[in-house]
C-alpha positions in Angstrom: 0.0 0.0 0.0 1.5 3.4 -1.0 2.2 5.8 1.8 -0.1 8.9 2.1 1.1 12.1 0.6 2.2 14.8 3.0 0.3 18.1 2.7 1.9 21.0 0.8 0.9 24.3 2.3 1.1 27.4 0.0 -0.2 30.6 1.6 0.9 33.4 -0.7 2.2 34.3 -4.1 5.9 34.2 -3.1 5.5 30.7 -1.8 3.7 29.7 -5.0 6.4 31.1 -7.2 9.1 29.3 -5.2 7.2 26.0 -5.5 6.9 26.5 -9.3 10.7 27.2 -9.4 11.3 23.8 -8.0 8.7 22.3 -10.4 10.6 23.9 -13.3 13.9 22.4 -12.1 12.4 19.0 -11.8 11.0 19.1 -15.4 14.4 20.3 -16.6 16.3 17.6 -14.7 14.0 14.9 -15.8 14.4 16.0 -19.4 18.2 15.6 -19.0 17.9 12.2 -17.4 15.6 10.8 -20.1 17.8 12.2 -22.9 20.9 10.8 -21.3 19.5 7.3 -21.1 18.1 7.5 -24.6 21.5 8.6 -26.0 23.1 5.6 -24.4 21.1 3.1 -26.5 22.7 1.1 -29.3 20.8 2.6 -32.2 23.6 3.6 -34.6 24.8 1.5 -37.6 28.2 1.0 -36.0 26.8 -0.4 -32.7 26.9 -4.0 -33.9 23.3 -4.9 -32.9 21.0 -7.4 -34.8 18.8 -5.3 -37.2 15.5 -6.6 -35.8 16.6 -5.9 -32.2 17.9 -2.5 -33.1 14.5 -1.7 -34.7 13.0 -2.4 -31.3 15.6 -0.4 -29.4 15.1 2.6 -31.8 11.4 2.5 -30.8 12.3 2.8 -27.2 14.6 5.7 -27.9 11.9 7.5 -29.9 9.5 7.0 -27.0 12.0 8.4 -24.5 12.8 11.4 -26.7 9.1 12.1 -27.0 8.8 12.0 -23.3 11.7 14.4 -23.0 9.9 16.8 -25.4 6.8 16.6 -23.2 9.1 17.6 -20.3 10.0 20.7 -22.4 6.3 21.4 -22.8 5.9 21.1 -19.0 8.9 23.4 -18.4 7.3 26.0 -20.8 3.9 25.7 -19.1 5.5 26.2 -15.7 7.4 29.2 -17.1 4.2 30.7 -18.6 2.4 30.2 -15.2 5.2 32.0 -13.4 5.1 34.9 -15.9 1.3 35.0 -15.5 1.7 35.3 -11.7 4.2 38.2 -12.0 7.3 36.1 -11.8 10.0 35.2 -14.4 10.7 32.0 -16.3 13.1 29.7 -14.3 15.6 27.8 -16.4 18.3 27.3 -13.8 19.0 23.8 -12.4 21.6 22.2 -10.1 24.5 20.3 -11.6 24.4 16.6 -11.5 24.6 14.7 -9.2 21.9 16.6 -7.3 22.7 16.8 -3.6 20.5 15.0 -1.1 18.0 17.4 0.3 17.7 19.6 -2.8 14.6 17.6 -3.9 12.4 15.4 -1.6 13.9 12.1 -0.5 11.4 10.2 -2.7 12.6 12.1 -5.8 16.1 11.2 -6.8 17.4 12.4 -10.2 20.7 11.3 -11.6 22.3 10.6 -15.0 22.4 6.9 -15.6 22.7 4.6 -18.7 19.6 2.8 -19.9 19.1 -0.6 -18.2 16.4 -2.4 -16.4 17.0 -0.6 -13.1 17.1 2.9 -14.7 13.9 2.1 -16.6 12.2 1.1 -13.3 13.4 4.3 -11.8 11.7 6.3 -14.6 8.5 4.4 -14.0 8.8 5.2 -10.3 9.3 8.9 -11.0 6.3 9.0 -13.4 4.0 6.8 -11.2 0.4 8.0 -10.5 -0.5 9.1 -7.0 -1.3 6.0 -4.9 0.9 3.7 -7.1 2.9 1.0 -5.3 5.6 0.8 -8.1 9.0 0.3 -6.5 12.1 2.4 -7.4 14.8 0.8 -9.4 17.6 -1.0 -7.6 20.5 1.3 -6.8 18.1 4.3 -6.8 16.3 3.3 -3.7 19.3 3.7 -1.3 18.6 7.2 -0.4 18.9 8.8 3.1 15.7 9.6 5.0 15.1 13.2 5.6 12.4 15.8 5.8 12.4 19.2 4.2 9.3 20.6 5.9 9.9 23.6 8.2 6.8 23.8 10.5 5.4 27.2 11.5 7.2 29.2 8.7 4.7 31.6 7.2 6.5 34.4 5.4 9.7 33.0 4.0 9.1 30.2 1.3 10.6 26.9 2.3 11.0 23.6 0.5 8.3 21.0 1.3 8.1 17.2 0.8 6.0 15.2 -1.7 6.2 11.7 -3.0 4.9 12.2 -6.5 5.2 15.1 -9.0 1.5 14.7 -9.6 0.8 15.6 -6.0 3.1 18.7 -6.3 1.0 20.0 -9.2 -2.3 19.2 -7.6 -1.2 21.2 -4.6 -0.2 24.1 -6.9 -3.7 23.9 -8.5 -5.3 24.0 -5.0 -3.2 27.1 -4.1 -4.2 28.9 -7.3 -7.9 28.3 -6.6 -7.5 29.5 -3.0 -5.5 32.6 -3.8 -7.9 33.5 -6.7 -10.7 33.6 -4.1 -8.6 35.6 -1.6 -6.9 38.0 -4.0 -9.2 38.0 -7.1 -8.0 36.6 -10.4 -7.0 39.9 -11.9 -4.7 40.6 -9.0 -3.2 37.1 -9.0 -2.7 36.8 -12.7 -1.0 40.2 -13.1 1.9 39.3 -15.4 2.7 40.6 -18.9 1.1 38.0 -21.3 3.7 39.0 -24.0 6.4 37.3 -21.9 4.8 33.9 -22.4 5.9 31.3 -25.0 2.6 30.3 -26.6 1.6 28.2 -29.6 2.2 31.2 -32.0 5.9 30.9 -30.9 6.4 27.2 -30.2 4.2 24.3 -31.4 4.2 21.8 -28.5 1.2 19.6 -27.7 -0.8 21.1 -24.8 0.9 24.5 -24.8 -1.5 27.3 -23.8 -1.4 31.0 -23.0 -2.2 31.4 -19.2 -4.2 34.5 -18.3 -6.6 33.3 -15.6 -7.5 30.5 -13.3 -9.2 28.4 -16.0 -6.2 28.5 -18.3 -3.8 27.8 -15.4 -5.8 24.7 -14.4 -5.7 23.5 -18.0 -2.0 23.8 -18.1 -1.6 21.8 -14.9 -4.0 19.2 -16.2 -1.8 18.8 -19.3 1.3 18.3 -17.2 -0.4 15.7 -14.9 -2.2 13.8 -17.6 0.8 13.7 -20.0 3.0 12.1 -17.5 3.6 13.1 -13.9 0.9 11.3 -11.9 -1.4 10.6 -14.8 -4.4 9.0 -13.2 -6.0 7.5 -16.3 -3.0 5.5 -17.4 -3.7 6.5 -21.0 -1.5 5.0 -23.7 0.3 8.3 -24.3 1.2 9.2 -20.7 4.8 8.9 -19.6 4.1 6.2 -17.0 2.3 4.0 -19.6 5.1 4.6 -22.2 7.8 3.5 -19.8 5.7 0.5 -18.7 5.3 -0.5 -22.4 9.1 -0.3 -22.9 9.5 -2.5 -19.8 7.2 -5.1 -21.2 9.1 -5.2 -24.5 12.5 -5.2 -22.7 11.4 -8.1 -20.4 10.2 -10.1 -23.3 13.6 -9.9 -25.0 15.4 -10.6 -21.7 13.3 -13.8 -21.3 14.7 -15.0 -24.6 18.2 -13.7 -24.1 19.2 -12.9 -20.5 22.5 -11.5 -21.6 20.9 -8.8 -23.9 22.5 -5.4 -23.4 20.7 -2.6 -25.3 22.9 0.3 -24.2 26.5 1.4 -24.0 28.0 1.3 -20.5 28.0 5.1 -20.1 29.0 6.6 -16.8 26.6 7.4 -14.0 26.9 11.1 -13.3 29.9 12.0 -15.4 31.9 15.1 -14.3 34.7 17.1 -15.9 36.3 18.1 -12.6 37.9 15.5 -10.3 35.5 15.0 -7.3 36.6 16.5 -4.0 34.1 14.4 -2.0 31.7 11.6 -2.6 33.6 10.2 -5.6 31.5 7.0 -5.5 28.4 8.6 -7.1 30.1 10.2 -10.1 32.7 9.3 -12.8 35.6 11.6 -13.7 36.1 12.0 -17.5 39.9 11.8 -17.9 40.6 10.6 -21.5 41.4 13.6 -23.7 39.2 12.6 -26.7 36.2 12.3 -24.4 37.0 15.5 -22.5 37.2 17.5 -25.7 33.8 16.3 -27.0 32.3 16.8 -23.5 33.6 20.3 -23.4 32.0 21.1 -26.7 28.8 19.3 -25.8 28.4 21.2 -22.5 29.1 24.5 -24.3 26.5 23.9 -26.9 24.0 22.9 -24.2 24.6 26.1 -22.2 24.4 28.3 -25.3 21.1 26.6 -26.1 19.9 27.7 -22.6 21.1 31.3 -23.4 18.8 31.4 -26.4 15.9 30.0 -24.3 16.4 32.6 -21.6 16.5 35.4 -24.2 13.4 34.0 -25.9 11.4 33.7 -22.6 12.4 37.3 -21.7 11.5 38.9 -25.0 8.2 40.6 -25.6 8.6 41.1 -29.3 7.0 38.1 -31.0 9.5 37.9 -33.9 12.5 38.1 -31.6 10.9 35.6 -29.3 10.3 33.1 -32.1 13.8 33.6 -33.5 15.4 33.0 -30.1 13.3 29.9 -29.3 13.8 28.3 -32.7 17.5 28.9 -32.6 17.5 27.1 -29.2 15.8 24.1 -30.7 18.3 24.1 -33.5 21.1 24.1 -30.9 19.5 21.1 -29.3 19.6 19.3 -32.6 23.3 20.1 -32.9 23.9 18.7 -29.4 22.3 15.3 -30.3 25.3 13.8 -32.3 27.8 15.0 -29.7 25.8 13.2 -26.9 25.7 10.1 -29.0 29.5 10.3 -29.6 30.2 10.6 -25.9 28.2 7.5 -25.2 30.7 5.6 -27.4 33.9 7.1 -26.0 35.8 5.6 -23.0 35.6 7.8 -19.9 39.0 7.0 -18.6 41.7 4.3 -18.6 40.1 2.4 -15.7 37.0 0.3 -15.9 34.5 3.1 -15.4 32.8 2.5 -18.8 32.1 5.2 -21.4 31.6 8.9 -21.1 28.3 10.9 -21.4 27.0 14.4 -21.5 27.2 15.9 -18.0 24.8 18.9 -18.7 27.1 21.1 -16.6 25.6 24.6 -16.2 26.9 28.1 -15.8 26.5 30.2 -12.6 24.0 32.5 -14.1 21.5 32.6 -17.0 20.3 36.2 -17.2 18.8 37.7 -20.4 20.3 41.1 -21.2 18.1 43.8 -22.7 17.5 43.1 -26.4 19.7 45.0 -28.8 21.7 44.3 -31.9 25.0 43.9 -29.9 23.4 41.1 -27.8 22.3 39.2 -30.8 25.7 39.5 -32.4 27.3 38.2 -29.2 25.0 35.2 -29.2 25.7 34.6 -32.9 29.4 35.0 -32.5 29.5 32.4 -29.8 28.0 29.9 -32.3 30.9 30.6 -34.7 33.4 30.0 -31.8 31.7 26.6 -31.0 31.9 25.6 -34.6 35.6 26.5 -34.8 36.2 24.6 -31.6 34.4 21.5 -33.1 36.6 21.6 -36.1 39.7 21.2 -33.9 38.4 17.8 -32.7 38.8 14.5 -34.3 36.3 14.6 -37.1 34.2 11.4 -36.6 30.9 11.3 -38.5 29.0 12.4 -35.4 31.3 15.3 -34.5 31.3 16.4 -38.1 27.5 16.4 -38.2 27.4 18.6 -35.1 29.9 21.1 -36.5 28.0 21.3 -39.8 24.8 22.0 -37.8 26.5 24.8 -35.9 27.8 26.4 -39.1 24.3 26.2 -40.6 22.8 27.8 -37.5 25.4 30.6 -37.6 24.5 31.4 -41.2 20.7 31.1 -40.7 20.8 33.3 -37.6 22.8 35.9 -39.5 20.3 36.0 -42.3 17.4 36.3 -39.8 19.1 39.1 -37.9 19.6 41.0 -41.2 15.8 41.0 -41.6 15.1 41.7 -38.0 16.1 45.2 -36.8 15.1 45.8 -33.2 13.5 49.2 -32.7 12.2 50.2 -29.3 8.4 49.8 -29.4 8.3 48.9 -33.1 6.4 45.7 -32.5 3.8 45.7 -29.8 1.4 43.0 -30.8 1.9 39.4 -32.1 2.8 39.3 -35.7 2.3 43.0 -36.4 4.1 42.7 -39.8 3.2 43.2 -43.4 1.0 40.4 -44.5 2.8 39.7 -47.7 5.0 41.4 -50.3 3.3 43.8 -52.7 1.4 41.9 -55.2 3.1 43.6 -58.1 6.5 42.6 -56.8 5.3 39.0 -56.4 3.9 38.9 -59.9 7.1 40.4 -61.3 9.1 37.6 -59.8 6.7 35.0 -61.2 6.7 36.7 -64.6 10.5 36.7 -64.6 10.5 33.0 -63.9 8.2 32.3 -66.8 10.0 34.4 -69.3 13.5 33.1 -68.5 12.7 29.8 -70.2 11.9 27.9 -67.0 9.4 25.1 -67.7 8.5 25.0 -64.0 7.3 28.6 -63.7 3.7 29.7 -63.6 1.9 30.7 -66.8 0.9 34.4 -66.9 -1.6 35.6 -69.4 -2.7 39.3 -69.6 -6.4 40.0 -70.0 -8.3 43.2 -70.4 -9.7 43.2 -66.8 -7.2 41.0 -65.0 -4.1 38.9 -65.4 -4.3 35.2 -64.8 -1.4 33.4 -63.1 -1.6 29.6 -63.2 1.0 27.4 -61.6 0.3 23.8 -62.7 2.9 22.5 -60.2 0.4 23.2 -57.4 -2.7 21.9 -59.3 -4.6 19.1 -57.6 -7.2 18.9 -60.4 -10.3 20.1 -58.5 -11.6 21.1 -61.9 -13.4 24.2 -60.7 -11.7 26.0 -63.6 -12.4 23.7 -66.6 -16.0 23.2 -65.5 -16.8 26.7 -64.3 -15.1 28.7 -67.1 -14.5 26.2 -70.0 -14.0 29.0 -72.5 -11.1 30.4 -70.4 -9.5 27.2 -69.2 -9.4 24.8 -72.2 -8.1 21.4 -71.3 -6.1 19.0 -73.5 -5.2 21.3 -76.3 -2.0 22.1 -78.0 -0.8 25.7 -77.7 -2.5 28.5 -75.7 -5.1 27.2 -73.3 -5.7 30.3 -71.1 -8.0 32.9 -72.5 -9.0 35.4 -69.7 -11.1 37.6 -71.9 -13.4 34.8 -72.9 -15.1 34.8 -69.4 -16.6 37.4 -67.1 -13.9 38.7 -64.8 -16.1 38.3 -61.7 -16.5 34.6 -62.6 -12.7 34.2 -62.9 -12.2 35.8 -59.5 -14.7 33.4 -57.9 -12.9 30.4 -59.6 -9.6 31.6 -58.3 -10.9 31.9 -54.8 -12.5 28.4 -55.1 -9.2 26.9 -56.2 -8.0 25.2 -53.0 -4.4 24.6 -54.2 -3.7 28.2 -55.1 -2.7 27.1 -58.6 -4.9 29.8 -60.0 -4.2 33.4 -58.9 -4.9 36.8 -60.5 -3.9 40.4 -60.5 -6.7 42.9 -60.9 -6.7 45.7 -63.5 -10.2 47.0 -63.2 -10.7 45.5 -59.8 -8.6 44.9 -56.6 -6.1 42.2 -56.2 -7.0 39.2 -54.0 -6.8 40.0 -50.3 -6.2 37.9 -47.2 -9.3 36.2 -45.6 -10.9 37.5 -42.5 -10.5 34.1 -40.9 -7.5 31.8 -41.5 -8.9 28.3 -42.2 -7.7 24.8 -42.9 -10.1 22.2 -44.3 -9.2 18.5 -44.0 -10.1 16.8 -47.3 -11.4 13.2 -47.0 -8.6 10.8 -47.9 -6.7 13.8 -49.2 -4.6 16.9 -48.4 -5.0 19.8 -46.0 -6.3 22.9 -47.8 -5.3 26.2 -46.2 -6.7 29.6 -46.9 -4.5 32.3 -45.3 -1.7 34.8 -46.1 1.1 32.2 -46.2 4.8 31.9 -46.2 6.3 28.4 -46.9 9.9 28.1 -45.6 9.9 31.9 -45.3 8.7 32.7 -48.8 5.3 34.2 -49.5 3.2 31.9 -51.7 -0.2 33.5 -51.7 -3.4 32.8 -49.9 -4.3 29.2 -50.8 -2.5 25.9 -50.8 -3.0 22.2 -50.4 -0.4 20.4 -48.4 0.3 16.7 -48.8 -0.6 14.5 -45.8 -0.2 11.0 -47.4 3.6 11.3 -47.6 3.7 10.2 -51.3 3.7 13.5 -53.2 6.6 14.2 -55.5 6.0 17.9 -55.0 6.3 18.1 -51.2 5.2 19.9 -49.2 2.3 20.4 -51.7 -0.2 17.8 -52.8 0.2 16.4 -56.3 -2.7 13.9 -56.2 -0.5 10.9 -55.3 -2.9 10.0 -52.5 -5.3 8.6 -55.1 -2.8 6.0 -56.5 -1.4 5.3 -53.0 -4.9 4.4 -51.7 -4.4 6.8 -48.8 -7.3 6.6 -46.3 -7.8 9.3 -43.6 -11.0 10.9 -42.4 -11.8 14.4 -43.3 -14.2 14.4 -40.3 -12.0 13.9 -37.2 -13.5 14.4 -33.8 -13.8 17.9 -32.4 -11.0 18.6 -30.0 -11.7 22.1 -28.8 -14.0 25.0 -29.6 -12.0 27.6 -27.6 -12.0 30.9 -29.6 -9.0 32.7 -30.9 -8.3 36.2 -29.8 -7.2 37.0 -33.3 -8.5 35.0 -36.3 -6.4 36.2 -39.2 -2.9 37.4 -39.8 0.3 35.9 -41.3 0.7 32.1 -41.3 4.1 30.5 -41.4 4.3 27.0 -42.8 7.7 25.4 -42.2 8.2 21.8 -43.4 10.5 20.0 -41.0 13.2 17.8 -42.6 12.0 14.2 -42.5 9.2 15.4 -40.3 5.9 17.3 -40.1 4.7 20.7 -41.1 5.1 23.3 -38.4 2.4 25.9 -38.6 2.8 29.2 -36.7 0.0 31.7 -36.6 -3.8 31.8 -36.1 -5.7 29.0 -37.8 -9.1 27.4 -37.5 -8.8 23.7 -38.4 -12.0 22.4 -39.8 -13.5 19.2 -41.0 -14.3 18.9 -44.7 -17.9 19.9 -43.9 -16.7 23.1 -42.2 -17.2 21.8 -38.6 -14.5 23.2 -36.3 -12.0 20.6 -35.1 -9.7 23.0 -33.2 -8.6 26.6 -33.2 -4.9 27.0 -32.8 -2.1 29.6 -32.6 0.3 27.0 -33.9 0.3 23.3 -34.8 2.4 20.4 -36.0 0.6 18.6 -38.8 1.4 15.1 -40.0 2.7 14.8 -43.5 4.0 11.2 -43.5 0.5 9.6 -43.5 1.2 7.4 -40.4 0.0 9.5 -37.5 -2.7 8.0 -35.3 -3.9 11.5 -34.4 -4.4 13.0 -37.8 -4.3 15.8 -38.8 -1.7 16.3 -36.1 1.7 14.7 -35.9 2.3 12.1 -33.2 6.0 11.3 -34.0 5.1 8.3 -36.3 7.4 9.7 -39.1 10.4 8.6 -37.2 9.3 4.9 -37.0 8.1 5.1 -40.6 11.5 6.3 -41.9 9.8 9.3 -43.6 12.1 11.4 -45.7 11.4 14.8 -47.1 13.2 18.1 -47.5 12.7 20.8 -44.9 14.3 23.0 -42.3 
């Protein structure tokens, strides 16, 4: 029988913010622990594992990385909640190994390789309230202590709890009580522009927190996704780890000597331990020390960008800083994998691993061009430092990523000139380039002998622009204006003066792929819609109507994006779903009817390399019949065809081996 949870008493805002600071550190620490174990797994081609077993191990790694991404969601939600309460985002965390007493005795976090005991420890950490799951062997030898200081009322003090779910339920109770005592407006007094919301970062469950209701939704997301999930749903962290355990145990039953991970160090450190050397491993070999030095530097610079992003109120700056932090995390991945395959020292302490060493301070300076150039210059220093290392394939991949980030950030900063007060509201930018400039670009492409450019035909009242690369053969044109759009003929097939101009405008607006566009002569050009909308086509693509950029380039107001994974014109649909026999409902269940504060504005569509479409901006996602499925400020849409939560991505592209260009 599980022991009863001790009460957590939160009397005032200061105590609430202090409790949330600990919650943020726990989320951050757990993310590091899960990634450390995932990186230790033998998933690389040079690991010498049977291909069928390696396929299973890669599935475990994907699940663990997905859990780590959820922890990033939770850290972001906690930061948003702290900002909403008048505090600041908390991205500090203690170095590993975390000293006894820093967290409750029942919550031990340490870097350890993936094995049966480490996995059981993860299950223990993510267990629901009331669970009797034991801790993993070796993790259960902790000293008994109590952190509760009785009678303290003004100065916040650390308190004990046995599950993270109980911690968050106590925070929720405190929010409800303080809302009654203070009033919601007084409690939620923070600047909403500080928050990282779906218009900045597309993470499942991310919300803007402005009141008690949205705060409770954020806590519910954290609890139900993993920490203390009471419904044991298939997607919660506890259930995911239990599923890995079942798979692992089945293999061990067939092969008791099965070892799925490299023998990485528990709590690796760069500096020789002064005391308690038994709970850490000193990295002495020079090759491992150099890679660890670079890895920790990349990790800390990633945190710098996160801190700058959380502190920014300009939405464009915020998005740039957060996205660069994500890119830095991707550059860290091959370095962490390399460390798991390098000997730690000349003794029998196994291999090295990323130690996640942190700097003394993470303070965001006031935004200005000099700050951005310092941040960018540090990336160049890291890339140069990486070139001095032995260029194994993984190290070379990290260096190449850093060089790309340096170039991309430079280009972005050239477009972004910070001016005090220039941008006060989300996405307060020009919706699109001037139509005449856009058309000149298209016209130049068609007159320079390119067979892939759009056809442009001048009429008396308007100019038709038809891009057959984007056409999905909806046939509104050839059936609605057969005298203008003449199919299957040799020679000229577009005759704009053969149909009424108003009819051609309606046909262009009805063209879901954006293959047909126009420029008005006696009438206005096409304008952005009042409501950005995406319709999910039955067994077909996602059709979006909004002022869109794709990979940073303005493409117009309409487009159909492949979601079967088979198009030869990705990210756009080319009709391949027909021959592929793609089956996916155009009528998914309604998820939420929560309204958007703003329903239009620029929409950024960014195809992720070998991954989903990342949508940033306001969008109403609708079934094919027009019924609202969900309104979002950002989303990650499946384009591999394998997601079980279409139209949204669930990470299935990794298991499917989906390949596609992207950023």
